[in-house]
C-alpha positions in Angstrom: -14.4 -11.4 3.3 -10.9 -12.6 2.1 -11.1 -14.7 -1.3 -8.4 -16.3 -1.9 -8.6 -16.2 -5.7 -10.0 -14.7 -8.6 -11.1 -15.8 -11.9 -11.2 -12.8 -14.5 -12.1 -13.2 -18.5 -10.1 -10.1 -20.4 -9.3 -9.2 -23.7 -11.9 -6.0 -22.8 -11.0 -2.7 -22.8 -11.7 -1.1 -19.4 -14.0 2.1 -19.2 -15.3 4.0 -16.5 -14.7 5.6 -13.2 -12.6 4.5 -10.4 -11.8 6.1 -7.0 -8.3 5.7 -5.2 -8.7 4.8 -1.6 -6.6 6.1 1.5 -3.1 5.0 2.0 -2.3 2.1 3.4 1.3 3.2 3.8 0.7 6.6 5.2 -2.3 5.3 7.5 -0.2 2.4 9.2 2.5 4.7 10.8 -0.5 7.0 11.5 -2.2 4.5 13.4 0.9 3.9 15.5 1.5 7.7 16.2 -2.0 7.2 18.2 -0.2 5.3 20.9 2.1 9.0 21.8 -1.2 10.9 22.8 -3.7 10.0 25.3 -7.2 10.1 24.2 -9.3 9.6 21.1 -7.4 10.2 17.4 -9.9 9.9 14.3 -8.0 8.5 10.8 -10.1 9.4 8.3 -10.5 7.6 4.8 -8.9 4.8 6.8 -9.3 1.7 4.1 -11.1 -1.5 4.8 -7.7 -4.0 4.3 -6.6 -6.9 6.3 -3.2 -5.2 6.9 -5.2 -2.2 8.5 -7.3 -4.6 10.2 -4.4 -6.2 11.8 -2.6 -3.5 13.2 -5.8 -2.5 14.7 -5.7 -5.6 16.5 -2.3 -5.1 17.6 -3.8 -1.9 19.4 -6.6 -3.8 20.7 -4.3 -6.1 22.2 -2.1 -3.0 23.7 -5.5 -2.3 25.6 -6.4 0.3 22.9 -10.1 0.6 21.4 -10.6 0.5 17.8 -13.8 1.1 16.2 -15.1 1.9 12.4 -17.7 5.0 12.2 -18.6 5.3 8.8 -15.5 5.7 6.6 -13.1 6.5 10.0 -11.2 4.5 12.8 -11.5 6.1 16.0 -8.3 4.9 18.2 -8.5 5.5 21.8 -5.5 4.9 23.7 -6.2 6.2 27.0 -5.9 2.8 28.8 -3.3 1.4 27.1 -1.1 -0.8 28.5 2.8 -1.8 27.9 2.6 -5.7 26.8 5.0 -7.7 24.4 3.5 -8.5 21.3 3.6 -12.1 20.4 4.5 -13.8 16.4 0.8 -14.4 16.3 -0.1 -10.5 15.7 3.6 -9.6 14.2 4.6 -12.7 12.0 2.5 -11.8 8.8 2.6 -8.0 9.1 6.2 -5.9 8.7 4.5 -2.9 9.9 4.2 -4.0 13.2 7.6 -2.8 14.0 6.1 0.8 14.2 4.5 0.3 17.2 8.3 -0.1 18.9 8.7 3.4 19.1 5.5 4.8 20.2 5.5 1.6 23.0 9.1 2.7 23.8 8.1 6.7 24.0 5.5 6.2 26.3 6.5 3.5 28.6 9.7 3.3 28.6 10.1 -0.1 27.7 8.8 -2.3 24.6 9.2 -5.8 23.6 7.8 -7.0 19.9 7.8 -10.3 18.1 10.1 -10.1 14.9 7.9 -9.0 12.3 7.3 -10.6 8.7 5.4 -9.3 5.7 5.5 -10.3 2.2 8.2 -12.4 0.6 10.3 -10.0 -1.4 13.5 -9.6 0.3 15.5 -9.6 3.4 14.4 -5.8 4.4 16.6 -5.5 7.6 15.8 -3.7 10.4 19.2 -2.8 11.2 18.9 0.7 10.7 16.0 0.9 13.1 18.4 -0.5 16.1 21.1 1.6 15.2 19.1 4.8 15.3 17.2 3.7 18.7 20.8 3.1 20.1 21.9 6.3 19.1 18.7 8.3 20.5 20.0 6.0 23.8 17.5 3.4 24.0 19.2 -0.1 24.7 18.3 -2.9 22.5 18.3 -6.6 22.9 18.4 -8.4 19.8 17.1 -12.1 19.3 15.9 -14.7 16.1 12.6 -14.0 17.8 12.1 -10.4 18.9 13.4 -7.3 19.5 13.2 -5.2 23.1 14.4 -1.8 23.8 14.2 -0.1 27.0 15.0 3.8 27.8 17.7 4.9 30.5 17.2 6.8 33.0 18.1 10.0 31.6 15.6 9.6 28.9 16.1 9.4 24.8 18.0 12.3 23.9 17.8 14.4 20.5 21.0 13.4 18.2 21.8 13.5 14.3 20.8 10.0 12.3 22.6 9.3 9.2 20.7 6.4 7.7 22.5 4.2 5.2 20.0 4.3 2.7 16.6 6.2 2.8 14.1 3.5 4.0 11.1 4.7 4.4 10.1 2.4 7.6 13.4 3.1 9.5 12.5 7.2 8.3 9.2 6.7 10.1 10.2 4.8 13.3 13.2 7.2 14.2 10.1 9.8 13.8 8.0 8.4 16.1 10.7 7.6 18.6 12.3 11.2 18.0 8.8 12.7 19.3 9.4 12.3 22.7 13.5 12.3 22.8 15.1 15.7 24.4 16.3 18.3 22.4 16.3 17.9 18.5 16.7 15.3 16.2 18.3 15.6 12.7 17.4 12.7 10.3 19.8 12.7 7.2 19.1 10.7 4.1 15.9 10.3 5.0 13.0 8.9 2.8 11.4 11.7 1.1 8.2 9.6 -0.2 4.7 11.3 0.4 3.4 8.8 2.8 6.4 10.3 5.1 5.4 13.6 4.5 1.9 12.5 5.4 3.1 10.9 8.7 5.1 14.6 9.3 1.7 16.7 8.5 -0.3 14.3 11.0 2.5 14.8 14.0 2.6 18.6 13.3 -1.0 18.4 14.3 -0.5 16.7 17.2 1.8 19.3 18.6 5.3 18.4 17.3 7.6 21.2 15.7 9.1 19.3 12.4 11.5 21.1 10.0 12.7 20.0 6.6 9.0 18.6 5.9 9.4 16.7 2.4 13.1 17.5 2.4 16.5 14.6 2.7 16.9 16.3 6.3 14.4 16.5 8.7 14.4 18.1 12.1 12.6 16.9 14.8 12.1 18.8 18.1 11.5 16.7 20.9 8.5 17.2 23.8 8.4 16.1 27.1 4.6 15.6 27.5 2.1 13.7 25.5 1.4 14.9 21.9 -2.5 15.8 21.5 -5.1 13.3 19.7 -5.2 13.4 15.9 -8.3 14.3 13.5 -6.7 13.9 10.1 -7.3 12.5 6.8 -4.8 10.4 5.2 -3.6 10.7 1.6 -4.7 8.7 -1.4 -3.0 5.7 -2.0 -0.2 6.4 -4.5 0.4 3.0 -5.3 -3.1 2.5 -6.2 -3.4 5.4 -8.4 -0.1 4.4 -9.7 -1.5 0.8 -10.5 -5.2 2.4 -12.1 -2.7 4.2 -14.2 -0.8 1.3 -15.8 -4.2 -0.7 -16.2 -5.4 2.4 -18.0 -2.0 2.0 -20.2 -3.0 -1.6 -20.9 -6.8 -1.6 -21.2 -8.1 2.1 -21.1 -10.9 3.2 -23.3 -10.9 5.8 -21.0 -10.4 5.2 -17.9 -10.7 8.2 -15.3 -9.1 7.8 -12.0 -10.1 10.2 -9.4 -7.7 10.8 -6.2 -4.7 10.3 -8.3 -2.6 12.8 -7.6 -0.3 14.3 -10.5 3.0 15.5 -8.2 3.3 11.9 -6.6 3.2 10.1 -10.4 5.9 12.1 -12.5 7.7 9.5 -13.2 5.2 7.2 -13.9 3.4 9.6 -16.4 6.2 10.3 -18.4 7.4 6.5 -18.7 3.5 5.7 -19.7 3.8 8.4 -22.3 6.9 7.4 -23.6 5.1 3.7 -24.2 2.5 5.3 -26.0 -0.6 5.7 -23.5 -2.6 9.1 -23.6 -3.1 11.1 -20.7 -4.9 14.0 -19.6 -4.5 15.7 -16.2 -7.9 16.9 -15.7 -7.2 18.3 -12.1 -4.4 17.7 -9.8 -6.2 14.7 -8.7 -8.0 13.3 -11.7 -6.3 11.7 -14.6 -7.9 10.1 -17.4 -5.7 7.4 -19.5 -6.3 6.1 -22.9 -4.5 2.5 -23.6 -1.3 2.9 -25.6 -2.7 1.2 -29.5 0.7 -0.2 -29.9 3.0 0.0 -26.8 6.5 0.7 -26.8 9.6 -0.9 -25.1 11.2 1.3 -22.4 13.8 0.8 -19.7 13.4 1.7 -15.9 15.5 1.6 -12.9 13.2 2.0 -9.7 14.4 3.6 -6.7 13.8 5.9 -3.3 11.1 9.1 -4.0 11.1 10.6 -6.4 12.5 7.9 -8.7 10.1 5.2 -9.8 8.5 3.0 -6.9 9.5 -0.6 -6.6 5.7 -1.1 -5.8 4.7 -0.1 -9.6 7.9 -2.3 -10.8 5.7 -6.1 -11.5 2.3 -3.9 -12.7 4.6 -2.0 -15.1 6.4 -5.3 -16.4 2.7 -6.5 -17.4 2.5 -3.6 -19.7 6.2 -4.3 -21.0 5.5 -8.2 -21.7 3.1 -6.7 -24.2 5.0 -3.9 -25.8 7.0 -4.2 -28.9 10.6 -4.3 -28.6 12.8 -5.3 -25.7 12.8 -3.4 -22.3 14.9 -3.7 -19.5 14.0 -3.5 -15.8 16.7 -2.8 -13.3 15.3 -3.2 -9.4 17.6 -1.3 -6.8 15.0 -1.9 -4.2 14.3 -5.5 -3.2 16.5 -8.2 -4.0 13.5 -10.8 -4.9 11.1 -8.4 -6.3 10.9 -10.8 -9.2 8.1 -13.2 -8.1 5.5 -12.4 -10.3 7.7 -13.3 -13.5 6.5 -17.2 -12.8 2.8 -15.8 -13.3 3.6 -13.9 -16.6 5.7 -16.7 -17.9 3.0 -19.1 -17.7 0.6 -16.3 -19.5 3.3 -16.5 -22.6 5.7 -13.9 -21.8 9.4 -13.4 -22.3 11.4 -12.8 -19.6 15.0 -13.0 -18.7 16.4 -12.7 -15.4 19.7 -11.6 -14.5 20.4 -11.0 -10.8 18.4 -7.5 -10.0 17.6 -6.9 -13.7 14.8 -8.1 -16.1 14.8 -8.1 -20.0 11.4 -8.4 -21.2 10.7 -9.5 -24.9 7.2 -8.0 -26.3 5.2 -10.9 -27.2 1.9 -8.4 -28.3 -0.8 -10.5 -26.0 -1.0 -12.5 -22.9 -3.0 -15.5 -23.2 -5.1 -17.0 -20.0 -3.7 -19.6 -17.1 -3.6 -20.1 -13.8 -1.4 -18.3 -11.6 -0.7 -17.8 -8.1 -0.1 -14.2 -6.5 2.7 -14.6 -4.3 2.7 -11.1 -2.9 0.8 -7.5 -3.1 2.3 -6.1 -6.2 2.7 -9.3 -7.8 -1.0 -10.2 -7.6 -1.9 -6.7 -9.1 0.2 -7.4 -11.9 -1.5 -10.9 -12.7 -4.5 -9.0 -12.4 -3.6 -6.4 -14.9 -2.3 -9.2 -16.6 -5.4 -11.1 -16.6 -7.4 -8.4 -18.1 -5.5 -7.7 -20.7 -5.2 -11.5 -22.0 -7.4 -13.8 -23.9 -9.6 -16.2 -22.0 -10.0 -16.5 -18.5 -7.6 -16.3 -16.1 -7.6 -18.2 -12.8 -5.4 -16.1 -9.6 -5.1 -17.8 -6.7 -3.0 -16.2 -3.5 -5.7 -12.9 -3.6 -5.7 -12.7 0.1 -2.1 -10.9 -0.8 -3.4 -8.5 -3.2 -6.6 -8.2 -0.4 -4.0 -6.8 1.9 -3.2 -3.7 -0.3 -6.5 -2.8 -2.2 -9.3 -1.9 -0.8 -12.3 -3.4 -2.6 -10.4 -4.1 -5.7 -13.4 -6.6 -6.8 -15.9 -4.2 -6.5 -14.0 -1.7 -8.5 -13.4 -4.1 -11.2 -17.2 -5.3 -11.4 -18.3 -4.8 -15.1 -21.3 -3.0 -15.6 -22.3 -5.2 -19.0 -20.1 -8.8 -18.9 -19.6 -11.5 -17.0 -16.0 -11.2 -15.9 -14.5 -11.5 -12.8 -15.7 -14.2 -10.3 -13.9 -14.3 -6.5 -14.1 -17.6 -4.4 -14.3 -17.0 -0.7 -11.6 -18.9 1.5 -14.2 -20.2 3.8 -16.9 -20.9 1.9 -17.1 -23.8 -1.1 -19.4 -22.4 -3.1 -18.7 -19.4 -5.2 -19.0 -15.9 -3.4 -20.6 -13.9 -6.8 -18.9 -10.5 -6.5 -18.7 -9.9 -9.7 -21.5 -10.6 -12.5 -23.6 -9.0 -15.4 -25.4 -6.5 -14.8 -28.9 -7.9 -14.2 -27.4 -10.4 -11.9 -26.0 -7.0 -10.0 -29.3 -5.4 -9.6 -30.9 -8.3 -8.4 -28.6 -9.1 -5.3 -29.5 -5.2 -4.9 -25.6 -4.1 -5.3 -24.4 -0.1 -6.3 -23.5 0.4 -10.1 -23.0 3.1 -12.3 -24.9 2.1 -14.8 -27.7 0.0 -12.7 -29.1 3.0 -10.7 -29.5 2.7 -7.2 -30.0 -0.5 -5.3 -29.1 -2.3 -1.6 -26.3 -1.6 -0.1 -23.4 -4.3 0.0 -22.8 -5.9 3.7 -19.6 -4.7 5.4 -18.2 -2.3 8.0 -18.2 0.4 5.9 -21.5 0.4 4.3 -23.0 3.0 5.9 -20.9 5.8 4.6 -22.3 8.3 2.0 -18.6 9.3 0.6 -17.3 5.7 -0.7 -17.1 5.8 -4.0 -17.3 1.9 -5.3 -17.5 2.4 -9.2 -17.5 0.0 -11.8 -15.7 -0.2 -14.8 -17.3 -1.2 -18.0 -15.0 -4.4 -19.5 
């Protein structure tokens, strides 16, 4: 169930283990890839998120069957039909643009209402349109919808030079190139691990792709449908990075499972410079202890392997309580400072000049009532609330639940009352996190309290889904 606010009593250290979920940003394009096959595909470790469910609704609208089995999504596209996607299905999910290319490849025609998503920038789809036109597609674009048709001669492989290494643009062109004749070269391709994960999935479906993980992808098109997949999605590196930053703020210690060092190289370097103590236990398990007197640093966001823009808001929270003056240069989105208003309300000192932020560390934030306006802004405010003295109320939690699976459960304290959520559909408080005694009474499972009943939900029967409480 979605919640519209969260109440957090902060000022405590965070101690325990947290398990990172499967990646939403990798899972969504892999779900779209199922359209290229006839039959049932299985996406293992699919996170239970509103964005994933919204995308599943799109596949169902097109005639597909999408069901949860344990912690996996089973997607049957055998009887899928070509239908125009209405705005009611696309307005809240930018990733809905990902179905355009597979539909075009499968049916020769596709029309969808223009997608929505978080309000953090213009996010133009020009790269998507130019790439499809170079492959031979005929495009009609209005202020409400985009329509694409394949000519009688079909799509033809070509050289696609991206102006910027856009992740969604790269993924979209990869999906379109799967059914184009010949070889498609994507130059200046995005190198993000999520792009690599999609490459690996497409290879299991029968594609030949060279240059995986580089700026130059070569995709050898097929004139027959791809095979259905059974694929385990990668760990969510942005969730992993978010918990690393939380650990730098309040970890004592915080052990993060499913946080791969190779995906967090720049972030780990920055957090160590701030003063956090980080131990790489295995390639996918990292322990972090908060910085006693965090130091100011400068950061610049950029395409992978540079620091991800999706971690900039969370890092700003850390820098708000660091000693000295820090500077952030945001190069990806022009409006990625929606979280600043909330941090200012909590006592932060931040000055914005165009795409730059200057942060004067204040040592300690104070509790307040704030609003999460987008996914990562909400994550930054959750970290701020945990570090602040007093009780902070964060509204707009539905944005956070679009990208962080069971966040409240992962933050359940083992020994103190500190987190309460309010349901959108109920006027009463829906108690998700209370003290250990109450956890036992409702039959929930926590690390300190031993075994209990299972919480209601679609994936409760899974044995390998870890929802561990952290001590505050």
